[in-house]
N, C-alpha and C positions, 0 to 999 in steps of 0.2 A: 227133692225138688220143692221150691217155695216160690210163691209167686208175688212179685213186685207189685205195689200199688202203683200207679203212675201219679205223679203230683209236680204241677206246674206252678210256681209262686205269682205268675201274672194272674192265670185262672183263679186260685186261690184268693188273691185280692181283689178281682173283679166280682166273684161270689159275694165278698164280702160288702162291699161297696153296695150292690144289689139288695143284700140284705139291709143295711142301714136305710138306702132310700124306701124300700119297702116298709120300715117301719116308720120313718120320717113322715111319709105322705099316707100312713094308714092301707096300703096296698091299692092305693087310687090312682091308677095309671092315668085319668083323666086330671089331675089336681097335679100330679108331677109333670105332666107334659106341658100344662099352662105355666107353671114355674119355670121350666126349661126353655119354654118360647119367649117367655118374660125375660129371663138371664139373657140371652141370645139378642135379643132385641137390644136390651142396654149394654151390649158389647159392640152393637151398631150393625151386626149382622141381619142380611133381609131375610126373611121367611117367604120362599114360594110354596104356595100351596097346588096339590095336582089336582086338574080339572075332576070335577064328578062328573059322574052321567047327566045330571039335572043343569050342570055347567054347560055340558054340551048338547044342551037343548034335548036330550034324551034319543040322542042318534044313534043308529045300529053302529055299533065299535067292531063289528065283526070286517076282518081284511075283506076287502075287494080281490075277488078271484082277477088272476092273470089271464090273458088271452091261453086258450089251450088248455086252462085249470079247468077241472069239473066243479071248484067251489069245495066249501066243507061238507062231511057226510056225519052223519050220526051212527051211532054205535053198531045200525044193522048194515051201514055202508050205503045207505040211502042218500042221495043229495039232501040238502038242507034246502 
């Protein structure tokens, strides 16, 4: 019995592209991201940022318990 190695040409191409981008940007994800943002903006895309905790005023982002819900529990099953 022989084992056949699974190969997908699309996955192979994606890996090759990733390697070229890593080489081009010296594995600097921030530099790549800035370049990608600039390219998208040049194409007319509107970039939307997710709000950060600071933008939300540092508010508690845990879900509000529903009526009858005992709220979140810690690892010991105790209400937070």
